[in-house]
N, C-alpha and C positions, 0 to 999 in steps of 0.2 A: 817679303811681299815687296819691299824697297831696294832691289838689288843693285840701282845705281850707286847710292850714297855710300862713300867710303867703301866701296867693295874690296879694293887692294888691301886698305888697312884689317878688313874683318878676316880675312882670308890668313894672313899673318897672325894676328893675335889670338886667332879660335885654335890653339892647339888640342881642345878636347872637346869637341863640337857637339858631345853625343851625352845622353842622360845619364848614363852609368859608365865611365871613362876608362874605369878599372878593368883590366884583362879584358877590355874589347877587341873582338876581332878585326875590328877595322884599323885600330892602331898599333903600326909596328913600331918598332925602334931598331934602329941601328947600332952597329958596335960603337959608334960614336956616342951613342944616346940620344940621337937627334930623331923627332918621331916622323914615320910616313903615316900619312891616313887616308885610307881608303873610303869612299864615298861611291853613291850613283842614287839610280831612280829608274824603277819600272813602273811603266804608265800605259799598261794594254786598255783598249776601249774597245766597245762594238758601236757601230756607227749605222743610222739608218737617213737613206735620204731619199724625199719624194719630189721629183723634177716637175709635177703636175700633172703627169700621165702615168708614169712608172715608180716605184717604190723598190729600192734595191738596199738591202741589208749588207753591209762590209764586216766580219769578224774573224779573227780580231785585227784590228789595227792600232798603229801607235797612235796616240791622243797628240797632236802637233800643236797644242796649246802648252804644252811642257813635255819635252821629249823623252824619250827613256836615254839613261847616260852612265856612263861609269868612268871614273877618276880617280887620281890621287895627288895629294900635295905632299911634297916633301920641304919639311922644316928646314933648311940648312943652318949650320953653327952660326948664331949670331956674331957680329963683327962690330964690336963698340955699341954704338946705339943704332946701328942699321941692322934691320931684320930681313934676311934673303928667303924666299920660298919659291919653290918651284912646282908646278901646277901642268899636269896632263889630263885633259878630258874628252872623250870620245862619245859621240851620240850612236845609239843602236835603234834599228828600224824595224819594226815588223808592220813592213808596209804604211808608212805615216799617213794620218786620215787626210792630209791637204794633198796627196798625191792619187788618190783612188778615184774612179768614176766608171760608168757605166759601160764604156768601151776598153777601159782600161783597169780591171779591177786588184790588179797586183798580186803580189804572191806572199804566201803566210809565212814566207821563212824570216827568221831574224839575220840581219845583215848589219855590217859597218861599212860605209863607202867613203871614197877619199872626202868628198865634200862634208861627212861629219866630224872630221876633227874639229872639236869646238876650241879646246884652249891646249896651247904648247907654249907656255910661258915662263918669265922669270920675273919675278916683283920683289922690289926690295924696297922696304919701309922705314921710315923714320918720323918719330913723334914731333920734330922740329919742321923737317922739310916736306913731308908728304909721302907718295909712293910713286915708285918709277916701274914701268912695266914695260918688257920687252918681248916679242914673240907673237904667235896666234891667240889671239883674245879679244875682248869686247871693246869696241871704239867706245868715245867719250856719252854717246847719245844713244848706247844700245840700253832699250828699257825706258828710254826717256819718256813714253807716252802711256807707260803702263803701271805708273805708280798707283797703287791699289791697295786698301786697306778692308776690301769687302771680304776676303776670306773666299772668293769663290773664283780666282783665277784660274784654275784646273778645269775647269767648265764654262768660263766666260771671261773675256777680258777686251781691250779697245782693239786687237784685231780680230774683228767678228767671223772674219771670212776662213779662218786659218784651218777648223775641223773640216771645211768643205771646198777648199780653195781650186780642185780640179774638176768639181761637179759640172756637168755640162748644162746648161740653159737650153730649154726645151720652148721651141717657137710655139705660138698660139693655135697655128695650124698640126701641131703634131709633130712637126720634124725637129729632131735635135740638130743644135746650132754645134757649132766648134770653140762657142765662146763660153767662157769658165768664170766661175763666180769670183775668184782671185783677181781676175783681170779688171773687176768693178770697185774691190775692196781694199783698202790699205789704212794702216795705224800710222804710216809716215815717221815709223823710227828710225830716225837718222836718215843715210843713205839708200836704205832699205827701201825702195819705193817701187809699188805696182810689180807684185810677183808672187806666184804661188810658193815658188821653191826655196828662196833664199831663208836661212833660220836665224834671224838676229843678224845684227850690225857686228859681226866678228870678222877681223881681217889681220894681217899680220902687219903688226903695227909698234910704235911706240908711244905710252902713254904717259900721262902724269896726273896726279890727283892731289891736290893740296891737302894739307891736315884739316882735321872739322874745325872751324871757327864758329863758334854758338850755333852749329846746326847746320852752318851753309859748308860746302864743298865744292871747289871748281876743278873741273875737268877738262882736258884737250888730248887730243890724238892725232897721230898722222900714220897712216897705213896703205898698205894695197891687199885687193883682194887677188891670193894667190891660189885657192883651190878651185876654180871654175875657171871657164875659157874667157867670160867676160868681163873679168877682173879690171877694175879701176882706182887710180890712187883715190883718196877718200882723207880730209881733212875735216875734223868737228870738234866743237867744244859744247860743254854743259854746265849749269849750274843748279846745283839740288840744295835741299832745303829738308830738314824733318826736326820737328819740335812740340813739345807737350805745353797745353795752356789750360790750367784748371783740368777739368774733366775730358777735354779735347786733346786728341792726339793728331797732327795734322804734318802732310808731307807734300812737296811739288818739287818738280824739275821743268827745266826748259833748256832746248839744245838749237845748235845752229849746225847744217851739216854742207859741207861742199864737197861734189865728186863731179868733175867733166862738167858737164852744162847742167846738172841738177844742184840746187839749191833748195834745200828743205828748212823751214823753221816749225818747230812741235814741242810740245810739253803737256804737262797734266798734274793734278792737284787731287787730293784725297784727304778725307777728316773720317774720324771717328770718334763718336760719343762715347765714353767706356762704360759707363753706366748702363746705358740703355741698349747697346750693341747696335745702334744706328750708324750708316756711314753713307757717304755719299763721295761720287768718282767722277771726275770729268777730266777729257782729255780733247785735244785739239791740235789742227797743223796741216802744213800744206806746201806744195813745191812752188818756187816761183814761176810762173806762167804755165800753171799746171795744175794740177787737181787738189782738193782740200777735204777735210774730213771732221766731224764733232761726235763725241761719245760720251755718254750721261749714265750713270748707272748709281742704282738706290740698292742700298742692303743692310741685313738685320742678322744678327747673332744671337743664338738662344741655344739653352742647354734642355731640349726636351726630353733627352734620355741621359741615362747615367755613364753610357759608353764614351761620350765627348761630345763637346760643342757641334752645333747644326748652324751653316751658311746659308741665307737665302739672298738671292740678289736679282733685278729686273733692269734691265739695260735697253738702250736706243742707240743705236748708229744711223748715221747720214753720211755720204761718201758722195761729192759733185765732182765732175768732170776727170775721174780718174783714169777710165780706160781711153775716153775721148771726150771732145767739146761735149756738151749736152747730156751726158751721161748722168743719172741719180741711181743711188743705192741705199736702200733703207731697210735696216733689220731689227727685229725685236727679239730678245731672249727672255727666258727664264731660269736660273741656275740653282743648283743645289749641291752644297758639298757637306758632308758628314764626316766629321774627324772622329776617331776613335784614340782610347788610353793608351794603345800600343803606339809610341814615338814614330811618327813618317807614314803611318798609315792613315788614307782616306778614302773614301767612296764617294762618287758625282754622278749627276743628272744632269741634262740639258735638253731643252726645246728652242729651236730658234728659226725665224721666219726669214725668207730674202725676198725682196722685192726690186727688181731690176728694171731700168728704163733707158732707152736709147734711141734716137731719132733715127725713125724710119723701119724700127723694129718692135714687135711686141712679144713678151714672154710670159711665160705661166711664173708664179711665185714657187718659190723652192722651199722646203720644210726640211730640216734635219734633227734627227734625236740621237743624245748619244748617252750612255753610260759607260762607267768604267771605275777603276778603282788605282790607287797609285801608293807604291811603300818607296818611301825614302829612307836609305840609310847612310 
């Protein structure tokens, strides 16, 4: 749930991340005795979008809230107090939900494109000095506005436009515009500002993470976008915290990102009351001389059935001046995620409304529904 905190350290130290590591097909040992750990996630969904006049169903699509992926971690032999790790990870696309619309429903075939290279990095960790990461991977502010203990991130998180980012807005006169949901919605996750297609703040970069000091971790990175033509140099820094206070679990993060003329300050926080299962999540941020957003989510965790825990949430998003001055985007969402006893298996459902306002234009409200299942291995 809190991917930013000590991410590099966790990847190095977690040699056996599975519930039954013995003889697990995902863990291979080289002749040197060092493990290569294969992992991945398959996350197909069915999405239906109602633009106010026409309802269209897209099946199957990849859930862009958390994309399907395959990867491996190679734990190289330790050198003294230094623990090196090589990680490779690629995204898999069955027409991502953020790219389909009524004019371009996409293809049903599974594929991997150049831009889907998520990780190609060397991470070296030391208990005293922290983690040093080299190569394609997360910038320091990747996920900084997505700290979330609700358990419903598969269906709903602070970037509420992801599952319908390319859906076209319909004018009140019935004509279809060429403006998209994703033009008006962003969660200002570092330098990833206003766009339906970028998938997280990952670049070819050098990144440093301090050791964990009483729950605090400071991270900074310098990198360049090399997988897309519009790539630019990016520098960012983030401070994250995670701790337990009696019956409450708390996490928060804040980050600043600089890229060309773009300056982004953003962050998020979440708290979970363990006995009751109640959680509250908030995120906000904005670009200097540009747009801003605020997000609030309330969640509850229950064990209604013996198969596993149930997670429910309701959320609200408000984005201002993101597409242009004077624009306003609001969204309400109701989400459910059902976990199962089988590790890594979850089912989910979502219903979300979109209300977009722009000076000089009037659009019908949009409504998206999604059901899907995720298997993480």
